[in-house]
C-alpha positions as CSV (number, residue, x, y, z in Angstrom):
1,M,126.3,51.1,109.3
2,P,125.1,53.0,106.1
3,R,124.1,56.5,106.3
4,Q,119.8,56.5,106.0
5,P,119.0,58.0,102.6
6,R,117.5,61.7,103.2
7,N,113.4,61.8,102.7
8,W,113.5,63.9,99.7
9,F,111.6,65.0,96.4
10,P,111.4,67.8,93.8
11,G,110.2,71.2,95.5
12,A,111.2,70.0,99.1
13,T,112.2,72.8,101.3
14,Y,114.5,72.3,103.8
15,H,116.5,73.7,106.8
16,V,120.4,73.1,106.0
17,M,122.9,73.6,108.1
18,M,126.6,73.3,108.2
19,R,129.2,73.1,110.7
20,G,132.9,73.8,111.0
21,N,135.0,70.5,111.7
22,R,135.3,70.8,115.8
23,K,133.2,74.0,115.6
24,S,136.1,75.8,113.7
25,P,135.6,78.6,112.4
26,I,135.2,78.3,108.7
27,F,135.2,82.1,107.2
28,H,138.5,84.1,108.6
29,E,137.5,86.9,106.2
30,S,135.3,88.6,103.4
31,K,136.9,86.6,101.2
32,D,136.3,83.3,102.0
33,F,132.4,84.4,102.6
34,S,132.6,85.2,98.8
35,K,134.3,82.5,98.1
36,F,131.1,80.3,99.6
37,L,128.8,82.2,97.5
38,H,130.4,81.6,94.6
39,Y,130.7,78.5,95.0
40,L,126.6,78.1,95.9
41,Q,126.0,79.9,92.7
42,T,128.5,78.4,90.6
43,S,126.2,75.1,91.3
44,S,123.3,76.7,91.5
45,E,123.7,76.3,87.9
46,R,124.2,72.6,87.4
47,Y,122.1,72.2,90.1
48,P,118.9,74.6,89.4
49,F,117.5,75.6,93.3
50,I,115.7,78.2,95.3
51,L,117.1,79.9,98.0
52,H,115.4,81.7,100.2
53,S,117.6,82.7,103.0
54,Y,121.2,82.6,104.1
55,C,123.0,83.4,106.6
56,L,126.7,82.3,107.0
57,M,128.9,82.5,110.5
58,H,132.2,82.2,111.0
59,N,131.9,78.6,111.8
60,H,128.6,77.5,110.7
61,I,126.1,78.0,107.3
62,H,122.4,78.1,107.4
63,L,120.3,77.8,104.1
64,L,116.8,77.5,103.8
65,L,116.9,76.2,100.5
66,E,114.1,74.7,98.0
67,T,115.0,71.6,95.7
68,I,113.8,71.7,92.4
69,E,115.0,68.3,90.7
70,H,117.9,67.3,92.4
71,P,118.3,66.0,95.8
72,P,120.6,69.0,97.8
73,G,123.1,66.4,98.0
74,Q,124.2,66.4,94.8
75,L,124.2,70.2,95.4
76,F,126.5,70.2,98.9
77,R,129.2,67.3,97.6
78,K,130.1,70.2,94.8
79,V,129.9,73.0,97.0
80,N,131.7,72.0,100.3
81,T,134.2,69.9,98.4
82,A,135.7,72.9,96.0
83,F,135.1,75.3,99.4
84,A,136.8,73.0,101.3
85,L,139.6,72.2,99.2
86,Y,140.0,76.3,98.4
87,Y,140.1,77.0,102.1
88,N,143.2,74.0,102.8
89,R,144.9,75.4,100.1
90,K,144.9,78.9,101.7
91,Y,145.4,78.5,105.4
92,D,148.0,75.6,104.7
93,V,146.0,72.8,106.7
94,V,144.3,68.9,105.8
95,G,141.8,66.9,106.7
96,H,137.8,68.0,106.8
97,L,136.4,71.3,107.3
98,F,132.9,70.0,108.0
99,Q,131.9,68.2,110.6
100,D,129.7,65.3,109.6
101,R,127.5,65.7,106.5
102,Y,125.5,68.6,106.3
103,K,122.0,68.7,108.3
104,A,118.8,69.1,106.5
105,K,115.6,69.2,108.5
106,L,112.4,69.3,105.9
107,V,110.1,72.3,106.5
108,D,106.6,71.1,106.0
109,T,104.1,73.8,107.2
110,T,104.1,77.5,106.4
111,S,104.6,78.6,110.4
112,Y,107.8,76.2,110.4
113,L,109.0,78.2,106.8
114,L,108.4,82.0,108.2
115,A,110.1,80.7,111.7
116,V,113.3,79.0,109.9
117,S,113.8,82.2,107.5
118,K,113.6,84.7,110.8
119,Y,116.1,82.5,113.0
120,I,118.4,82.2,110.1
121,H,118.3,86.4,109.7
122,L,118.0,86.5,113.1
123,N,121.2,84.8,114.3
124,P,123.7,87.0,114.1
125,V,121.8,88.9,116.3
126,E,121.5,86.5,118.7
127,A,124.9,85.6,118.4
128,N,125.8,89.3,119.6
129,L,127.7,90.1,116.5
130,V,125.3,92.9,115.3
131,K,122.1,94.5,116.6
132,D,119.7,94.6,113.8
133,P,120.0,92.0,111.0
134,A,120.3,94.3,108.3
135,L,123.7,95.5,109.2
136,Y,124.8,91.6,109.0
137,P,126.6,91.2,105.3
138,W,126.6,87.8,105.1
139,S,123.1,86.9,105.2
140,S,119.8,87.3,102.4
141,Y,118.5,90.0,104.6
142,S,119.0,93.0,103.2
143,S,117.6,91.2,99.8
144,Y,114.2,91.6,101.9
145,Y,114.9,94.3,104.2
146,H,116.9,96.7,100.8
147,Q,115.1,94.8,98.4
148,K,118.8,94.4,97.2
149,E,119.6,92.0,93.9
150,D,121.4,89.6,94.9
151,P,121.3,85.9,91.6
152,L,121.0,83.5,94.8
153,I,118.0,84.7,96.9
154,H,114.8,84.4,95.9
155,T,111.8,86.7,98.1
156,G,108.7,86.0,96.7
157,R,107.4,82.8,98.5
158,I,108.2,84.3,101.9
159,L,107.4,87.5,101.1
160,S,104.2,86.3,99.6
161,F,102.6,85.5,103.5
162,F,102.6,89.1,104.0
163,P,100.3,91.7,103.6
164,D,101.1,93.3,100.0
165,S,104.4,90.9,99.7
166,S,105.1,94.1,101.8
167,P,109.1,94.2,102.8
168,E,108.1,96.7,105.7
169,H,105.6,93.6,106.9
170,Y,108.2,91.1,106.8
171,N,110.6,93.9,108.7
172,E,108.3,94.2,111.4
173,F,107.6,89.8,111.3
174,I,111.8,89.9,112.0
175,H,111.7,92.3,114.5
176,R,108.8,90.7,116.6
177,K,110.8,88.8,119.5
178,L,110.5,85.1,118.4
179,T,107.6,83.2,119.8
180,Y,108.4,80.5,121.9
181,K,107.0,78.1,118.9
182,E,109.0,80.1,116.5
183,E,111.9,79.4,118.8
184,E,111.4,75.7,119.2
185,Q,110.7,75.1,115.6
186,A,113.7,76.3,114.5
187,R,116.2,74.9,116.5
188,E,114.4,71.6,116.9
189,F,116.7,69.3,114.9
190,L,119.9,71.6,116.2
191,R,120.0,69.1,118.6
192,P,122.7,67.7,119.2
193,Y,124.8,69.4,116.6
């Protein structure tokens, strides 16, 4: 049975998730994380997009991505292929690196947009890797919290929903416990993934 085409239009925003095949690690060391970000940056030059938030975990990836002129499939076909070739060469393995194709959920409301950004940035905290999201090096949180320059990340849209577009207000929002609705919104599309 052929795959269903994804709902896409220019300017669509998605919560994208990719997971290692059989939930296996896709990142083993810092160079692996950096290489994936490099491929994402390189692909953005050919298929421009706006990346609002990201978090690279050891066996999965979360992105909050807004399209411009190209559907996300064009971007991820290039990124995932390049990264899988790098990974298979480096670790001398064969076969699929990623479980299925990427998963994407259309983000169609402001509350959902903010809930997903919060969920993404809290992923390493929820996984007990760090106590504070600012301590996790493989997420976009430092672009918000420390206003660290990252050519991949565009903080303007998310921060525009906070008084004075303030990183401090965003930080307060992140550290406020997820409401049941925020958690449900952010996790909804992950089941049964």
